Short mmCIF file of the C-alpha atoms (twelve columns), coordinates in Angstrom:
data_MODEL
# 
_entry.id   MODEL 
# 
loop_
_atom_site.group_PDB 
_atom_site.id 
_atom_site.type_symbol 
_atom_site.label_atom_id 
_atom_site.label_alt_id 
_atom_site.label_comp_id 
_atom_site.label_asym_id 
_atom_site.label_seq_id 
_atom_site.Cartn_x 
_atom_site.Cartn_y 
_atom_site.Cartn_z 
_atom_site.pdbx_PDB_model_num 
ATOM 1  C CA . UNK A 1  58.881 30.731 30.941 1 
ATOM 2  C CA . UNK A 2  62.472 31.140 29.823 1 
ATOM 3  C CA . UNK A 3  63.607 32.203 26.383 1 
ATOM 4  C CA . UNK A 4  65.398 29.835 24.036 1 
ATOM 5  C CA . UNK A 5  68.561 30.953 22.270 1 
ATOM 6  C CA . UNK A 6  66.510 31.459 19.107 1 
ATOM 7  C CA . UNK A 7  64.033 33.622 21.047 1 
ATOM 8  C CA . UNK A 8  66.899 35.775 22.324 1 
ATOM 9  C CA . UNK A 9  68.360 36.185 18.836 1 
ATOM 10 C CA . UNK A 10 64.954 37.068 17.370 1 
ATOM 11 C CA . UNK A 11 64.383 39.651 20.092 1 
ATOM 12 C CA . UNK A 12 67.832 41.164 19.605 1 
ATOM 13 C CA . UNK A 13 67.343 41.286 15.837 1 
ATOM 14 C CA . UNK A 14 64.228 43.429 16.242 1 
ATOM 15 C CA . UNK A 15 65.091 45.719 19.168 1 
ATOM 16 C CA . UNK A 16 67.644 48.370 20.133 1 
ATOM 17 C CA . UNK A 17 68.463 47.200 23.635 1 
ATOM 18 C CA . UNK A 18 70.308 44.279 25.178 1 
ATOM 19 C CA . UNK A 19 71.293 43.024 28.596 1 
ATOM 20 C CA . UNK A 20 74.422 41.480 30.058 1 
ATOM 21 C CA . UNK A 21 72.670 38.106 29.831 1 
ATOM 22 C CA . UNK A 22 72.077 38.678 26.099 1 
ATOM 23 C CA . UNK A 23 75.795 39.394 25.668 1 
ATOM 24 C CA . UNK A 24 76.657 36.143 27.453 1 
ATOM 25 C CA . UNK A 25 74.277 34.152 25.239 1 
ATOM 26 C CA . UNK A 26 75.580 35.618 21.969 1 
ATOM 27 C CA . UNK A 27 79.180 35.098 23.100 1 
ATOM 28 C CA . UNK A 28 78.357 31.459 23.911 1 
ATOM 29 C CA . UNK A 29 76.778 30.922 20.470 1 
ATOM 30 C CA . UNK A 30 79.685 32.543 18.621 1 
ATOM 31 C CA . UNK A 31 82.220 30.428 20.507 1 
ATOM 32 C CA . UNK A 32 80.213 27.262 19.809 1 
ATOM 33 C CA . UNK A 33 80.223 27.938 16.046 1 
ATOM 34 C CA . UNK A 34 83.963 28.476 15.856 1 
ATOM 35 C CA . UNK A 35 84.819 31.994 17.012 1 
ATOM 36 C CA . UNK A 36 86.761 30.825 20.065 1 
ATOM 37 C CA . UNK A 37 88.174 34.305 20.778 1 
ATOM 38 C CA . UNK A 38 84.796 36.086 20.567 1 
ATOM 39 C CA . UNK A 39 84.021 38.600 23.290 1 
ATOM 40 C CA . UNK A 40 80.655 40.312 23.672 1 
ATOM 41 C CA . UNK A 41 80.434 43.154 26.138 1 
ATOM 42 C CA . UNK A 42 77.889 45.935 26.601 1 
ATOM 43 C CA . UNK A 43 76.229 44.994 23.320 1 
ATOM 44 C CA . UNK A 44 79.406 45.126 21.211 1 
ATOM 45 C CA . UNK A 45 80.789 42.006 19.513 1 
ATOM 46 C CA . UNK A 46 84.535 41.480 19.032 1 
ATOM 47 C CA . UNK A 47 84.974 38.283 16.992 1 
ATOM 48 C CA . UNK A 48 88.718 38.060 17.624 1 
ATOM 49 C CA . UNK A 49 88.603 39.284 21.223 1 
ATOM 50 C CA . UNK A 50 89.345 42.822 20.030 1 
ATOM 51 C CA . UNK A 51 88.591 44.884 16.951 1 
ATOM 52 C CA . UNK A 52 90.655 44.274 13.825 1 
ATOM 53 C CA . UNK A 53 90.551 45.653 10.295 1 
ATOM 54 C CA . UNK A 54 89.232 42.298 9.025  1 
ATOM 55 C CA . UNK A 55 86.686 41.982 11.851 1 
ATOM 56 C CA . UNK A 56 85.835 45.372 13.308 1 
ATOM 57 C CA . UNK A 57 83.565 45.473 16.357 1 
ATOM 58 C CA . UNK A 58 79.863 45.568 15.613 1 
ATOM 59 C CA . UNK A 59 76.663 45.753 17.608 1 
ATOM 60 C CA . UNK A 60 74.984 42.685 19.031 1 
ATOM 61 C CA . UNK A 61 71.823 43.315 16.994 1 
ATOM 62 C CA . UNK A 62 73.681 42.978 13.680 1 
ATOM 63 C CA . UNK A 63 75.185 39.665 14.759 1 
ATOM 64 C CA . UNK A 64 71.800 38.410 15.966 1 
ATOM 65 C CA . UNK A 65 70.421 39.023 12.459 1 
ATOM 66 C CA . UNK A 66 73.412 37.260 10.859 1 
ATOM 67 C CA . UNK A 67 73.098 34.267 13.186 1 
ATOM 68 C CA . UNK A 68 69.378 33.941 12.458 1 
ATOM 69 C CA . UNK A 69 69.995 34.001 8.694  1 
ATOM 70 C CA . UNK A 70 72.651 31.303 8.986  1 
ATOM 71 C CA . UNK A 71 70.510 28.760 10.812 1 
# 
């Protein structure tokens, strides 16, 4: 049985580990909701494709929690 996007986000929000597949899924979601430059690699999220003062890089788990709250 495969995980839904919501399942992936819920798992990421409650764990400390992530996979390359998780990074691809979160990047896909961020791009779909308007962050067209978003890059997610090795569990780090760069909303603008790189870290900036306004949007510093953050871990994938933090963004999973934010995405779940915004649904």
